[in-house]
NUNU-64188 format. One record per residue (C-alpha): chain; residue number from 1; x, y, z. Coordinates in nm, 4 decimals, decimal comma. Example, Ala and Ser with C-alpha at 12.3 -4.5 7.8 and 13.67 -1.06 7.14 Angstrom:
<pts>
PT:c:k:px:py:pz
PT:A:1:1,2300:-0,4500:0,7800
PT:A:2:1,3670:-0,1060:0,7140
</pts>
This chain:
<pts>
PT:c:k:px:py:pz
PT:A:1:0,7291:-4,1482:1,5482
PT:A:2:0,8597:-3,8692:1,3385
PT:A:3:0,7586:-3,8285:0,9811
PT:A:4:1,0381:-3,8093:0,7087
PT:A:5:0,9869:-3,5516:0,4491
PT:A:6:1,0342:-3,6558:0,0885
PT:A:7:1,2325:-3,4428:-0,1499
PT:A:8:0,9210:-3,4021:-0,3640
PT:A:9:0,7432:-3,2646:-0,0559
PT:A:10:1,0197:-3,0217:0,0388
PT:A:11:1,0588:-2,8942:-0,3159
PT:A:12:0,6737:-2,8407:-0,3206
PT:A:13:0,6899:-2,6299:-0,0029
PT:A:14:0,9641:-2,4146:-0,1389
PT:A:15:0,7915:-2,3602:-0,4663
PT:A:16:0,4857:-2,2528:-0,2794
PT:A:17:0,6884:-2,0118:-0,0585
PT:A:18:0,8501:-1,8649:-0,3761
PT:A:19:0,5159:-1,8225:-0,5464
PT:A:20:0,3749:-1,6364:-0,2442
PT:A:21:0,6761:-1,4258:-0,2184
PT:A:22:0,6717:-1,3412:-0,5923
PT:A:23:0,3000:-1,2470:-0,5584
PT:A:24:0,3621:-1,0124:-0,2639
PT:A:25:0,6591:-0,8486:-0,4535
PT:A:26:0,4289:-0,7959:-0,7695
PT:A:27:0,1544:-0,6562:-0,5559
PT:A:28:0,3995:-0,4032:-0,3950
PT:A:29:0,5338:-0,3113:-0,7389
PT:A:30:0,1843:-0,2606:-0,8708
PT:A:31:0,0786:-0,0277:-0,5735
PT:A:32:0,3957:0,1836:-0,6066
PT:A:33:0,3277:0,2089:-0,9929
PT:A:34:-0,0174:0,3280:-0,9238
PT:A:35:0,0981:0,5876:-0,6616
PT:A:36:0,3575:0,7140:-0,9040
PT:A:37:0,1032:0,7415:-1,1967
PT:A:38:-0,1408:0,9299:-0,9593
PT:A:39:0,1363:1,1748:-0,8539
PT:A:40:0,2390:1,2305:-1,2244
PT:A:41:-0,1289:1,2877:-1,3210
PT:A:42:-0,1500:1,5586:-1,0558
PT:A:43:0,1700:1,7171:-1,1578
PT:A:44:0,0616:1,7095:-1,5226
PT:A:45:-0,2786:1,8822:-1,4430
PT:A:46:-0,1027:2,1577:-1,2474
PT:A:47:0,1558:2,2157:-1,5118
PT:A:48:-0,1276:2,2213:-1,7791
PT:A:49:-0,3095:2,4721:-1,5750
PT:A:50:-0,0128:2,6892:-1,5353
PT:A:51:0,0040:2,7393:-1,9097
PT:A:52:-0,3663:2,8204:-1,9486
PT:A:53:-0,3983:3,1896:-1,8838
PT:A:54:-0,2183:3,5256:-1,8908
PT:A:55:0,1128:3,3516:-1,9721
PT:A:56:0,2927:3,6751:-2,0264
PT:A:57:0,2123:3,8321:-1,6894
PT:A:58:0,4361:3,5820:-1,4953
PT:A:59:0,7861:3,4458:-1,5297
PT:A:60:0,8582:3,1997:-1,2598
PT:A:61:0,9768:2,8375:-1,2502
PT:A:62:0,7204:2,5579:-1,2134
PT:A:63:0,9579:2,3206:-1,0304
PT:A:64:1,2431:2,4470:-0,7912
PT:A:65:1,4824:2,1957:-0,6633
PT:A:66:1,6705:2,2692:-0,3483
PT:A:67:1,8641:2,0484:-0,1073
PT:A:68:1,7546:2,0152:0,2581
PT:A:69:1,9312:2,2449:0,4868
PT:A:70:2,0045:2,4974:0,2040
PT:A:71:1,8580:2,8249:0,0772
PT:A:72:1,8402:2,9802:-0,2678
PT:A:73:1,7165:3,2917:-0,4520
PT:A:74:1,4824:3,2608:-0,7410
PT:A:75:1,3282:3,5669:-0,9291
PT:A:76:0,9633:3,6287:-0,9930
PT:A:77:0,9072:3,8635:-1,2889
PT:A:78:0,5555:4,0160:-1,3138
PT:A:79:0,3867:4,2526:-1,5691
PT:A:80:0,1025:4,4743:-1,5248
PT:A:81:-0,0909:4,3810:-1,8368
PT:A:82:-0,3982:4,5998:-1,7320
PT:A:83:-0,4673:4,9231:-1,9012
PT:A:84:-0,4310:5,1405:-1,5855
PT:A:85:-0,1679:5,1837:-1,3162
PT:A:86:-0,2415:4,9457:-1,0249
PT:A:87:-0,0964:4,8593:-0,6790
PT:A:88:-0,0254:4,4878:-0,6191
PT:A:89:0,0777:4,2695:-0,3279
PT:A:90:0,2360:3,9389:-0,3551
PT:A:91:0,1887:3,6283:-0,1332
PT:A:92:0,3400:3,2982:-0,1237
PT:A:93:0,1752:2,9917:0,0401
PT:A:94:0,2208:2,6141:0,0922
PT:A:95:-0,0857:2,4102:0,0258
PT:A:96:0,0289:2,0535:-0,0051
PT:A:97:0,3219:1,8340:0,0660
PT:A:98:0,4283:1,4842:-0,0014
PT:A:99:0,7240:1,2781:0,1357
PT:A:100:0,9257:1,0557:-0,1048
PT:A:101:0,7456:0,7555:0,0272
PT:A:102:0,4074:0,8981:-0,0481
PT:A:103:0,3192:1,0147:0,2960
PT:A:104:0,1419:1,3573:0,3234
PT:A:105:0,2973:1,6450:0,5142
PT:A:106:0,0671:1,8353:0,7448
PT:A:107:0,0499:2,2283:0,7175
PT:A:108:0,2435:2,2880:1,0428
PT:A:109:0,5305:2,0663:0,9350
PT:A:110:0,5298:2,2235:0,5891
PT:A:111:0,5590:2,5770:0,7373
PT:A:112:0,8508:2,4638:0,9652
PT:A:113:1,0273:2,2937:0,6690
PT:A:114:0,9965:2,5453:0,3847
PT:A:115:0,9987:2,9249:0,4175
PT:A:116:0,9807:3,2040:0,1668
PT:A:117:1,1591:3,5464:0,2284
PT:A:118:1,0619:3,8362:0,0012
PT:A:119:0,9522:4,1935:-0,0054
PT:A:120:0,6000:4,1841:0,0858
PT:A:121:0,5287:4,5505:0,0556
PT:A:122:0,2674:4,6787:-0,1973
PT:A:123:0,4150:4,7962:-0,5282
PT:A:124:0,2699:5,0105:-0,8024
PT:A:125:0,3126:4,9276:-1,1695
PT:A:126:0,1934:5,1526:-1,4670
PT:A:127:0,0293:4,9768:-1,7633
PT:A:128:0,2936:4,7543:-1,9240
PT:A:129:0,5456:4,7998:-1,6586
PT:A:130:0,7180:4,5012:-1,4974
PT:A:131:0,9079:4,4154:-1,1760
PT:A:132:1,1233:4,1466:-1,0820
PT:A:133:1,1084:4,0255:-0,7120
PT:A:134:1,3897:3,8112:-0,5516
PT:A:135:1,2378:3,5221:-0,3580
PT:A:136:1,4604:3,3509:-0,0935
PT:A:137:1,3567:2,9925:-0,0489
PT:A:138:1,4905:2,8053:0,2597
PT:A:139:1,4403:2,4247:0,3272
PT:A:140:1,4969:2,3103:0,6868
PT:A:141:1,7450:2,0143:0,7189
PT:A:142:1,4395:1,7960:0,8186
PT:A:143:1,2560:1,8728:0,4926
PT:A:144:1,2231:1,6157:0,1999
PT:A:145:0,9815:1,5521:-0,0733
PT:A:146:0,7606:1,7706:-0,2918
PT:A:147:0,5829:2,0795:-0,1696
PT:A:148:0,3079:2,2157:-0,3770
PT:A:149:0,3032:2,5997:-0,3440
PT:A:150:0,1228:2,8960:-0,4826
PT:A:151:0,2211:3,2500:-0,5639
PT:A:152:-0,0660:3,4979:-0,5621
PT:A:153:-0,0590:3,8495:-0,7023
PT:A:154:-0,3558:4,0639:-0,5528
PT:A:155:-0,4659:4,4051:-0,5890
PT:A:156:-0,4084:4,4798:-0,2261
PT:A:157:-0,3059:4,3070:0,0995
PT:A:158:-0,6639:4,2290:0,2191
PT:A:159:-0,7710:4,0685:-0,1142
PT:A:160:-0,4784:3,8144:-0,0666
PT:A:161:-0,6593:3,6607:0,2276
PT:A:162:-0,8549:3,3409:0,1749
PT:A:163:-1,2272:3,3981:0,1864
PT:A:164:-1,4833:3,2071:0,3880
PT:A:165:-1,5718:3,0089:0,0661
PT:A:166:-1,2041:2,9076:0,0289
PT:A:167:-1,1510:3,1594:-0,2794
PT:A:168:-0,8931:3,4226:-0,3161
PT:A:169:-0,9583:3,7684:-0,4864
PT:A:170:-0,6440:3,7398:-0,6808
PT:A:171:-0,5111:3,9412:-0,9923
PT:A:172:-0,3154:3,6261:-1,0878
PT:A:173:-0,2150:3,3025:-0,9140
PT:A:174:0,0219:3,0301:-1,0081
PT:A:175:0,1135:2,6868:-0,8632
PT:A:176:0,4738:2,5639:-0,8412
PT:A:177:0,6578:2,2660:-0,6788
PT:A:178:0,9503:2,3021:-0,4406
PT:A:179:1,1378:1,9630:-0,4511
PT:A:180:1,3708:1,8982:-0,1588
PT:A:181:1,6241:1,6310:-0,2040
</pts>
């Protein structure tokens, strides 16, 4: 014999289903808010670090927006604030990437998706002398998300290499974001 459902039981089942769906939706919204907050905290810390030292040596954007499949030119201006004439070398590197959904991007993929074109020859500046270096930034058509990058100014080519302890003997280094939309 089949059981007949009363209207009260049917309404109770629907209420329970809607409560569960509402809780799942709230949990997803909460998780997304926590991810966004964590990303904003990291971005704030990097931007704060950028403003701490030797501010007048560098002139470069902290966030560069580019469309995927496109390229653009940005200028890096640098001043030798030392007392002597010095020879410098510049290096750009990618060190962290994140897709719009929060997934990390591995180093190999980042290097395929974002590339930097610039004159990587050494240059010599007298004390107080400045130089502007054009940087060509290209984003592959597969690129999307935020890429945390670093520009490093070293005293010579070999000092721009990462040491065994992870450090770099840099005259100056700055982090910046490449945001691909």
